[in-house]
N, C-alpha and C positions, 0 to 999 in steps of 0.2 A: 482442678484444671491445670494442665501443663502448658508450657510455652507454645507448643504446636497448636493446641486448641485455642489459645488466646490469639494466635496469628489468624486462624480461620475465622474466629469471631470478629476480629478487627476488619478483615476483608468484607464480611457481611455488613458490618456497621457502615462501611464506606461505599456500599452498593457495588462492590466488585462481586459479580455473580457467576463468573466463569473461570475455571482453572484448567488450562490445557497442559498436559504433562507427559513426560517420559521419565519416570522417577527411578531412583536407585536406592541403595541401602541407606545412604546418609539422609534420605528424605522420608524414611519409613514412619517416624512419628507424625510428620505432616500428612502423609497418606492416610494413616489411621484416623487422624483428626478430620480430614476431609470426608472420609467414608462415614464417620459417626454423625456428622452434622446434617446429613440428608440433603434437603433442598436449599440450604443456605447458600452454598456455592456448588454449582454444577461442575462435575469433573469429567473431562474428556481425555481418553487415552490416545496417544499417537505413537507411531513406531519410530519416529526420528525427530530430533529436537528442532530442526529447521521447520518442520511442519507445525510444531507448537508455536514458534515465534511468528511465523507467517500468518497463522490462524488468528493470533491475538491482534496482529496488524489489521487484518480484514474485519475482525469483530468490531473494533472501534470505528473504522471507516464507515461501516454500514449502520451499526446500532448506536454509535455515540457513547458507548460504555467501555470503560477500560477493562481489558482482559488481563488475567494473571497467568503467568507461565511458571511452572515448577520444573527445575532442571537439576541434573545430577553432577555436582562438583564442577571443576574447571573444564574437563573434556566435554561435558554436556553443554556448557555455555559456549564452548568453541564451536560445537556442531550447530548451535542455533544462532551464532553471531552474524552470519551473512544476512539473514532476513531481519535481524535487529538493526543492521546497517541500513537496509531498505526502509524500515520503519522510521529511523531517525531522519532519513532524507524526505520521507513523506510527512514528517512532523506528527507521527502517530504516537500517542502515549501508550506505553506498555509497562506493566509491573512484572518484574522478573524476580523470582525467589530462587536462589541457588543454594542447595544443601552443601554444608561444609562438615568435615570430620570433627569428631570430638577434639577440642584443642590440645588435650593431653596426648592424643594419638598423633596429631599433626606434627608434633615436635620430632617424631621419628622418621619423617619424610616418607610416608607410605606411597605405594606405587601410583595412586591416583591423585596425589597432592600436586597442585600447580598454583600459579599466581593468578587467582581469580580476579583480583583487583585490576591487574594489568590488562587482562582480556576485557573486563567490563568497561573500563574507561575508554577503550578504543571505539565503543559503539553506543555508550550510554550518555544521557544528559545528567545523570546523577548516580552515584554509587556510595554504598555504606555497608559495613558489617554490623549486624545487630549484636551488641555486646552482652546484653542481659535481658531478662523478661521485663525489667523496668523500662527498657527502651523499645519494646515491641510496638506499642500503640503510637508513640511519637515518631518513631522511625518509619513505620509504614505510612502514616499520615503525611509525613514530609515527602517520602518517595512518590506517593501518588500526586501530591501537589506539584512537585517538580516535573513529573512526567506530563501533566496536563498543561502547566503554564509555560514550560520550555519546549514542549512538543517533541517527545522522543521516549526511549526506554529508560526507566529507572530500575536499577539492579541492586538487590539486597542479598548479601551473603548471610546465611542462617546456620551457624554452627549447631551441631547436635546438642551441645551443652544447653543452648537456649531452648531448643525444641523440647528437651526432656525435663527442664527445670520446673519445679512446682511454682504456681503463681500465687502470690499473696492475695488475700480476699480483697484488699483495697484496689488491686489491679483487675481482678476478675469481673468487677462490676463497673469498671470504667467504660464510658461510652465515647466512641470516636465520632467526630463530625467532619463532614466533607466541606472544607472551605478553601476555594481556589482563588488566589489573587489574580487579577488581570495582568496579562503580559504587557510590558512597556513597549509602546509602538516606537519604531525607529523610522523617522521621516525627515526629509530636508526641504519639503515644500508643503504648504498648507492648502486647504481647499480653495481659498480665495486666490492665492497665487496661481494655482492650476487653472481655475476658471478664467482668469485674466489672459493666460497664454492661449487657451482654446478660443476665447472670444475674439482675439485679434487675428485669428486665421492659422495658428499653428505653423506647420503641420505637427500633429501629435500622434505618437504610437503608444497605445496602452499594452503592456506586457503583463498578462493576468495569470495568477497561479495561487497555490496554497488554498487558504480558506475563503479567498475572494472568488473562487469558481462557484459562485452561488447564482441561482436563476435570477434573483432580483438584481444583482450586480451586473450580470451579463445583459439583462434586458435594458438596464440604464445605459450601459455602454453602447448597446445597439442604437438607442435613441441618439446618442452623441455622434455615432459614426454616420448616421443619416442626415444630421443637421449641420455638422461641422467637418473640418478637415481632420478627421480622427480615424485612425486605423486601430484595430484590435487584434492582438495575437495571443494565443494560449501557450503556456509553457509546454515543453516537449513531452513530459510525462506527468499529466495531471493525476494527482492522488485520488481525487473524487470529484465528479461533476455530473450534472443532469444532462443527458443527451436525448435527442429525438426530434421529430418533425414539428413539435409545438414550441421548441426553444430556438432562440437565435443561434446561428452557427458561425464560429470563427475558426480560422486555420490554426493548427498547431505549428510551432516552430520546428522545422525538420531536425532530425538527429544529426545528419552529416553536415559539417560546417559549410561546404560549398553551396548546398541547397539552402541552408539557413541564411547565409549572407544575401541571397537573392530576395528574401522576404524582409530582411532588416533594413531600416532606413539608413541612408548615408549622411543625412543632415536632419535638422529639426529637433524636436523634443521626444524623449523616450521615457515613459512613465512606468516605473516598477510598481505594479499594483498586486501585491501579494506574491510576487515572483522575485527571483534574484537576477542580477546582471547576467545575461546569457554568456556562457563559457563553453568551449568545445569539450566534449567528453574526454578526448585524448589530444596530445600534442601531435600535430601533423606538419611535415616539412612545407614551409612556405605559407602556413596559415597561423594567424595569431591565436593565442589561447582565448583572449577576450574578443568576442565576435563583433562588437559594435565599433564603428569608426570613431576616431577621436573627435571628429567634428560634431557628433551627436551629443546633445545636452541631456544627461541622464538625471532623472528626479526620482527619489524614493518617496512615494505617496502613502502606501499602505503596507504595513508589516505582514510577512507571511502568516503570522499567528492571528491576525485580525480577519474578520469576515468581510470588511470593506463596504457593508451595506449603508452604514451611516454616512460615510464619506461620499458614496455615490449619490445618495439622496440629497445631500447638501449641494453637491456639484450641479445636479440637475436644477435645483431651485435657483442657484445663483445665475445659471445660464438661461433662466426664463421658462422653465418647464413647470407645469403644475403637477407633475407626477410621471411615472414611467408609462409610456404609451403601450397598449397591447400590440403585439405583432399583428400586422394587418391580415396576413394570410398564412395558413398552415402549409408547410412544404408538402408538395404533392408529387415530386419527381419519383420516377420508378427506380427500382434497384438495378444496379449494373449486373450483367451476366458474368460475375466474378465470384471468387470464393468469399470475399468480403460482402458482396451483395446478397449471396445466399444465406450467410449467417445473419446479417442484419434483418432480412425479411422475416425471420422466425422469432425475433426478439419481441416479447410482449410488453404491454403496459405494466409498469411496476417491477419488471425484471431487474436483476443485477447482472452486469457483464464485467468480467475481469479480463483484461487484455494483456496477454503476454505472447501474442502471435508473432511479434517481431517481423522479420523480413518476409515471412510466409503469407502475410495478409496486409500488404502495404496500404490498401485503400479502406481498411476496416473503419477507421475513425470517420471518414467522410460518409461512408455508407450508413453508419449508425446514426448519422444526423437525419436520415430519412425514415428511421425506424419509429416504432411506438416509443413514447417517453419511458426512459429507464435510467438507472443509476450506473454510471461508468466508473470503473476503478482502473487506473493505470498502474504501471510498474515503475516504482521509483528506486533510485539508488544504483541500479545496474547490476546488482547481485542476482544473476538469473536463476530461475527455477521457483520463484515465489508464487507463480500464478495459481496452481492448485491449492497450496496452503491458504492463500488469500481468499479463494472461493470457499474453502472450508469454513473459515472464520465468518465470511459474509452469510453463509447459510445458517450457521449457529446463531447469528444475530437476528436473522430474518427468515425463520424456517418456512414461512408461508409464501416466500418469493422463489420463483425459479431463478437459479444462479447459473450463468453460462461462464465457463472457464475456457478461454481461447488460448491454447498452450502450444508453443513451438516444441518440437520433439526433443531437441537437444537440451533445452532448459528443463523440460518435463522430467528428464532422467535424473535431475538433481533431487527431486522430492516425490517420486512416484508413490511413496508410502502413504501420501495423503489419500489415495484411493481407498485404502483399507478402512480408514476412519470414516470416509464418506459412506461406505457400505455399512459399517457397524452402526452408525447413527441414522442410517436410512435418510440421508439428506437429499433434497431435490437439486442436485448439482449435475449439470450437463457439460461434460468435458469434450471439447473439440481439439484433437491433437493434429496440428499442422505438420505432417510428416514428410519433409523434404529430404530426410535422411542425410543431413549434413549440418555442420556449423556454418550456415550460409553467411552470417554476419562476418565471420572470420575470413571467409573466402573474399568477400567484398573488401574488407580491410587490407588483405594481402594484395589485391589488385591495386587499390589506392596507393599502397606503399611501393608499387612497381616491383614486387617480389617475383622471382622466377617461379613459375608454376611447373612442378614436375610430379612424378609419381609419389615421392616421399611427402611433399607438402600437401598433395591431395589426400594422402592417407591420414594426415593429421586433422583434416576437416570432414572426412567421410564418416557417416554412421552406418555404413554397410559392412559386410564381411566380418561378422554376421549382421543382418538387419534386425532391428527390434520389432517384435510383433506385439503391438500395443493391445490387441484384442486378447491375446493369451495373458499378458501381464495384468490387464484389468480384471479379467475373469478369475485369475488366481487370487485376487483380493476381494472377490464378491461383487464386482461391478459388471453389469451387462454391457457388451461392446460389439461394434461392428465396423467393417472396413468399407470405405467409399473410394471409388476411382473416377467417378464422373460427377459433374455438377448436378445432374438429375438425381443420381443416387444420393448425393449429399442432402438435397432438399427433402427427399423422402425420409432419410435417416434422422434429420433434425426434427421433423414433425413427429416421428416415432419417439425420439428422445424426449421431446416436450410432453408427450402424452403418457410416458411411462413413469410410474411412481418410483421415487428414489433416484440414485445416481445412474448415469448412463454415459458411456464413452463412445465417441465417433472418431475413428482414425481416418484422416483425409490424405490421400496420396495423389493429388491432381497433377 
């Protein structure tokens, strides 16, 4: 057994069952080991590294299992770094292995040499270079634990020296065990203190996010909102939550600060329940970075890495509830005659929906609250283009579920290579490209900044001249596709997509 084979064995021992990769020469021993081991670790090839890192993000969010990514040297890591940034913001554990040159060769500064550690530390919660085969098992075990407990990517550099080295018998039979310590909660108010504030009349706003976006937690907060002076807001970009007509629905905090300020309280108590203190995405003239007024008293009750269920249960008990009440009625409102309404109407029970529709589908979240119960994945971190890779990972984790990828066209061009892997693996992913043929969000930001609009500025936000034909692009990668220009066309196309085996793409130019 060599070091590469020990690495793959260790992954299997730690229940890491997927490796998404775009490998190169420095990873060939690992590629050989992965191919020899058969079903221990499933290997999925992608055409671009960002697709790999985004897929690993989606794989954990849906399946709860850490995915491994194998990348080629520093440039490969750089290509995948954007969606590792998103994974860190979503607090998704990802295990990344980066091949490194033979150390003797590295001293000659070959063309692909770079500072892997510097790149890794900008997006990772943990980084280490594996120095020898003796370190393989403890280093991978530590990296996996750090990824899970800290919530984010762990990156290991693996020199070819380690991959090729022969493993002593004492190491070849070593068993790895998965032991994750609980993360330490960060809070400045306990459940009794919060119950006291609520019982005397508040007002109290719960700002919910992270792992607390759980049906049991939201049902408990729904009880509080109906019994007390309690308001509930959801963080702007939820990484994962259940949506649909059988779940209580709360508004998301809007993206733009002016709209967000209208929903945020100007006084009273503001409880961070798995979410962070709301901050504007960018600095705007005349707008504070921190969105809450100073008069609001902020309390940190539940850490983003906690699920919040125990705290919610205790809170209900202290406030005189015998348990979470069932929602009295299922939502029965009809869908709006909008793009968001058309999409929501076709989402089925148990489906997964990845939302990177951005400005093209502003009402999608509200419309999805009327749909059949499903799993919703938002886009965290702001590095656009992760929608289709997230959907790829979601489908790899749950191949029996229909996965909807709602993708803005500008962001979609950051990672269209995901379509090829969807076709190769014959995954049930239905991509809906919202084709407004512009960087609409940038146009809005320009108007907000009161920039002069002229031909040159419009050319920087236009995706025409030439226009992108998503049908041809998808078909070139093996995905069936069609174009829709009316709402009626779209509804028929979505039904067809749902009934068609494998991936399907619908381009919408309404």
